[in-house]
Every structure is written in structure tokens, then in C-alpha cells.
N, C-alpha and C positions, 0 to 999 in steps of 0.2 A: 503519601500515597496509601494511607491507612493500612499498614502492613502487607500489602500487595507487593510482591516480588517479581522482578523482571530478570529472565534468564533464558538459557538454552531451552528450546522445546522438542522434544520427540514427536513432530506434527503428525507423522504416519500414525503412531500408536495413539494420538489423540484427536484424529482428525474429526470424528464426531462431536467432540466436545468444542473444537475450535469451530466447525460449521454451525453448530447451536448458538454460538456468539454472534458469528456472521449473520445468521438468520434473524436474531432479534435485532442487531444493529443497522440492518440493511432492509428488513422486512421481507424476507425470501420465502418462498412457498416451499413446500415438501419436495416438488418436481425440481425446483432451482438447486435445492440443496444436493439432491441425487446427482445432478449434472456436475455440480462444483467438486463434489467428492471425487468423482473419477478424475477431474482437472488437477485438483490439488495433489492427489497421488501421482499422478503423472509427472507434474512439476518436480515433485521431489527426488524423481529419478535423473533430473539434470545436474550435471557436474557443477559443484558449487552451491546448490541450493541449501539454504539454511532458514531456521525459524527460530523465533523468540516467543515467549509466551508471558503472560502477567497472571500470576495465581495467587491467591488466597493463602493464608496460612495452613488451611484444611485442605489445600491441594486443588480448588476448584479454579478452572481455568476462566478468566473474566476479560481477556484480551489477547491477541496475538498478531505478529507480523511474520511473514516470509517472503523471500525474494531469492533471485538467482542472478549470475552473470548475464547480462543481455546477450542475446544472440538475434542479429538482423533476420534470420530465417524464421523466428518464432512468429507465431499470428500476430502477437502484441505489437511487435516492432513493425510489421508491414503496415497495421492500420494507422499507427501514429506518424511513421515516417513521412507521408506526403505532407502533413502539416507541420512538422519541423522543417522538412525542406522548403516550405514557401516563406518560412522566417530566417532561412539559412542557418538552421540549429540542427540539422539532422546529424552533426557530428556528436550530438549528446547521445546517440545511440551506440557510439563506439566507445569501449572500455569502460562500461558502465555496469552498475548492479541494479536491477530492476525490482523494485518493491511490488511485489505481486499482489498482496492482501495486507490490510491494516484495518482491524477491527477491535472495538471495545464494547463490551456489554453496556447498554445503556443505564444500568444501576451503578456503573462505575466510571461513567464519563465526566469529565470536567474536573477531575483530579490529576491530570497531568500523565495518565497511562499511555495515551496515544503518543504525545512527545516523547516520553521516555523510550517506548518501543521503537519509534522511528530514529531517533538520535542515536541509540545503541546500536541498531542494526546497520545504520550508515556509517557510524564511527568505526565499527568493526569490519566494514567491507574492504576488500583488498584494492578494489577498483577506485580511480580517483574521483568518480561521480557517481550519484545514485540517482534514479529517476522513479517516479510514482505518476499514476494517472488515475483519475476516476473515469470510469468507463460509460456513464451514461449521465443525462441530466434530469432523470425522472426518479431517481432514488433518493430516500430521505437524506442520505448523506451528501447530496448535491445542493441541497437547501442553503441560501446564503448565510444563514446564522447556524448552521449545523456545527457539531463539534469537529467534524472532518474538515469543514471550511476554515474553522477557527484554528486548527493545528498549523495550517500553513504560515500564516502571520506570526503565531507564536514561536514557530522554529525559524523566523527570519525571513519569510518569503516576501517577494515584492511582487504585484501582478502585472503582467504583460497581457492584456487581453486583446485577442485578434481573430483571425480566422472566421470572418463573418458569421460570429456567434456560435461557430460549431465548436471552436476550442479555445481554451485559455492556456497560456503558458506563463508560469511563473518560476522564478529561480530563487534559491535559498542557499545560504552557505551555513553548514552544520559542522562544527570543530573541523576535521581533518577531511571530510567528505563534502564535494560539492553536490548538493541535491537540487534536483529540478522537478517541479510539480507540474504535471500536466492534466489540465482539468478543464471541463468534461471534453469528451470526443465521443462520436457516434459509436455505437456498439452494433457492429455488423459482422 
């Protein structure tokens, strides 16, 4: 990974660095970044929220992941629950760790950083399963051959595409954590 270290990240202190990575990886506007900044800081107040970063020897943040124990009352759970229920998989939302964001700077993609970040955060989760979802179908990360899409099979995911084209569900086993990928579902 070219001397890039993956380790704990004080995301509140480095939120602007993280959002700069996310903006490049996802193609976000300044307005979208401002909205996401507020959301990230709010998420960090949730019990059990934690983050990991990928940093260069000079301390430059080039990737990050963060998440928290899932709560069915959170917005995200209320959005994906109907799709999971249609597949009799809504139990995935119970006793699970939600991967809220996972982004790698485009200049550092294709080096295994995304896989390293998600593997470590899921391996360290106390919950028996982790879940991750892509929130839309039009972002660069949703492209069929994007690094985000390639991370799933590299982590052992197998696709189970359904939901009338609105959502795809894939499951993966990563070390001690049973990780489920949900992608994409409508952002509303």
C-alpha cells in the first residue's frame, strides 16, 4: 500500500480532510460537502461510532471509513428496510454495524486501501454483521467497473440482484464479521 498506514482516525478533527477525499472520489459540489459535514459530525455523536483513516507518512489523509452500530430508527435503516423485508432479509438490520462512508482518494485507488479499510473496521466491530450501502445509482462510485464496485467481489461478495432494478443485495464473509453490501438504493 505504498507506505500508507491504516489506523484509528479522529474524524471530528479531520472532517474537512475526509470530506475533501470524499469530494474527489464521489465528485461532490461545495454545497454537498457542507451538508455532509454536518451529517458526519452528527453521526460521530452516536454511541459506538468510529473511524479509520489511510494516511501517508507525511500525515496526508488519502482514505477513510466510518460507521456506527445500526439503529432501525436512523434514516438509513428506514430507507433500506423495505427492500430488505421484500427479500426476507430485514434481520440484517438487527445487531449490525453500519458502514456509513468509505472513500479513497482517486490517486490512491487500485492499491487495496478500500479493502484494507473495510476489512479492518468490520473485523473490529463488536456486532456479528456489518452492512454497507451505496446510496445512489448516478455517482461515479456506482459505475459497474468503479473501484467501489470492485471492492465487493475482492472482499468475497456474491451478487444477489433484485428489487426491480432499484436495489441490489450482496453478501460477503470477511474474517469474523459477516458483511452485507446493499447497492444501490434510491436516495430520498
